[in-house]
Every structure is written in C-alpha cells, then in structure tokens.
DOSE-336757 format. One record per residue: y, x, z of N, C-alpha, C in turn; residue in three letters. Coordinates in steps of 0.2 Angstrom, whole numbers, plus 5000, padded with zeros to 4 digits. Layout:
% DOSE-336757
YXZYXZYXZala
...
//
This chain:
% DOSE-336757
489549304946490149294949490449354952unk
491049374950491349434953491649414960unk
491849474963492149464970492849434969unk
493049394974493749374974494149434974unk
494749424970495249484969495449504976unk
495549574976495849604982496549594982unk
496849594988497649584988497849654991unk
498349674988498749744990499449724991unk
499649744997500349744999500649814997unk
501149804993501549864990502249864994unk
502349924998502949925001503349984998unk
503849974995504250024991504950004990unk
505450044993506150024993506450034986unk
506150074981506450084975506150034970unk
506649984968506349924965506049944958unk
506249994955505950014948505250044949unk
505150084954504550114956504050054958unk
504350014963503949954965503649914959unk
504149894955503949854949503349894945unk
503449954944502949994940502249994943unk
502250004950501650004954501349934953unk
501749884954501449814954501149794947unk
501549814942501249804935500549834934unk
500549894936499849934936499349894940unk
499449874946498949844950498749774947unk
499249744945499149674942498749684935unk
498849734931498449754925497749764928unk
497649794933496949804936496649744939unk
497049684939496749624941496749614949unk
497249654952497349644959497849594961unk
497849554966498349514968498849564972unk
499549554971500049604974500549564978unk
500649584984501249564988501749614988unk
502349604987502849654987503349654993unk
503549714995504049715001504449774999unk
505149765000505649814999505749865005unk
505449845011505549885017505049865022unk
505049895028504649885033504649815036unk
505249795036505349725039504949675035unk
505049675028504749625024503949635024unk
503749695025503049715025502749685032unk
503049695037502849665044502849585043unk
503249555040503249485039502549465036unk
502349495031501649485028501149505033unk
501149555036500649575040500549535046unk
501049505048501049455054500849385052unk
500849375046500549305044499849305043unk
499549275048498749275049498449245043unk
498849195039498549165034498549205027unk
498849265027498849305022498249355022unk
497849355017497349405016497649465013unk
497549525016497849585013497249635014unk
497049665008496449715008496649785009unk
497349805007497549865007498349865007unk
498649915011499349915011499549985008unk
499949985003500150045000500950055001unk
501050105005501750115007502050185005unk
502750175004503050235003503150275010unk
503250335010503350365016504050355019unk
504550365014505250355016505450285014unk
505650245020505850175019506550165022unk
506950125020507650115023507650105030unk
507250055032507250035039506850065044unk
506250095042505850125046505450175042unk
505150225045504750275042504050245040unk
503750265034503150235032502550245037unk
502650305041502150315046502250265052unk
502850245054502950195059502650125057unk
502850115051502550055048501750045048unk
501450105046500750105046500450095054unk
500850125058500650115065500650045067unk
501150015066501249945067500749905064unk
500649915057500149885053499449895056unk
499249955059498649965062498549925068unk
499049915072499049865078498949795076unk
499249775071499149705069498549695065unk
498249735061497649735057497349795057unk
496949805063496549875064496149895058unk
495849845054495349865049495749875042unk
496349875042496749875035496849945033unk
496549965027496650025024497350035022unk
497650095023498350115022498350175017unk
498750165012498850215007499550235006unk
499750295008500450325008500550355001unk
501150334998501350364992501950404993unk
501950474992502450514993502550574988unk
503250584987503350644983503350704987unk
503150704993503150764998502450765001unk
501950744997501250734999500950795003unk
501150855001500850915005501250925012unk
501750885013502150895020501950835025unk
501550795023501350735027500750745031unk
500750735037500050735041499850655041unk
499350645037499150575037498750565043unk
498850505046498450485052497650475050unk
497250495054496550485053496350415050unk
495950415045495750355042496250325037unk
496850355036497250335031497250385025unk
497550355019497450395013498150415010unk
498150455005498750485002498750494995unk
499250474991499350494984499950524983unk
500050574980500650614978501050584973unk
501650574973502150554968502350614964unk
502450614957502250554953501450554952unk
501250494951500550484950500450444943unk
499850464940499750424934499350354935unk
499350314930499050254931498350264933unk
498050314930497250324931497150344938unk
497650394941497550414948497650354952unk
498150314951498250254956497650214955unk
497350194950496750154949496150184953unk
496050244951495450274955495550284962unk
496150294965496250294972496150224975unk
496450174972496450114975495750084975unk
495350094969494650074968494250114973unk
494350174974493950214979494050184986unk
494650174988494750144995494450074996unk
494550034990494249964991493549964989unk
493250014987492550014986492349984980unk
492749984975492649954968492250004963unk
//
C-alpha cells in the first residue's frame, strides 16, 4: 500500500505558469490546490481541515510578496515546507528551512526538488 498522496499548494499569479506547474505535479500524482495570490493561499492555509504537505509560491505576487506569504504560512503551519519559485533566484535570501527553485525550471528539476523536500 503506497502512502496517501501528498498535497501541494501552488501559489502563482501567472495563470499559464500555474497551469503548467499544476499539470506537472498532477502527472507526478500529487494532489494540487491552486491559488492566484496570497489571499487565496491564506484561505487554504487557515482551513484546518485541509491537508497541505508543501507550499510552492512565486516570489512576486500581486497582493503580497512571496516572502511575506511564507512568513504568514509559517505562523499558521510551522511544519509546512515552503518552496519559492523565482526568475531571480540568485537575488533572494531564502529564510532558513525554506527551499528555492529558479525559473525557468524543467519538469525533471521540479519533480526532483518536490520529491526531495517531501522525502519521496
């Protein structure tokens, strides 16, 4: 019997990029929750009935910075791993315990990064 599927919250304001990420993660058999901005992401994070195993967020969001969202997420769910996706990866100071993937990334890079964070 395999483990229950991990659930990943994808926060990305670009709908095409978000759709591509979601498609890849679903191909990898992850459950995916989608948010277009920090507000939508926080609604998922505040719902105690929702299992979330990883939050993947863009650094630049329309309503709040990805780092601000990560800080709020860490307060709501201290054990939640957070993966930043950024086209400016070298310019981000990622908080301790958080992860980073540079855009553009390949399907293989995304798969390997997510699997390594989730211990798959």
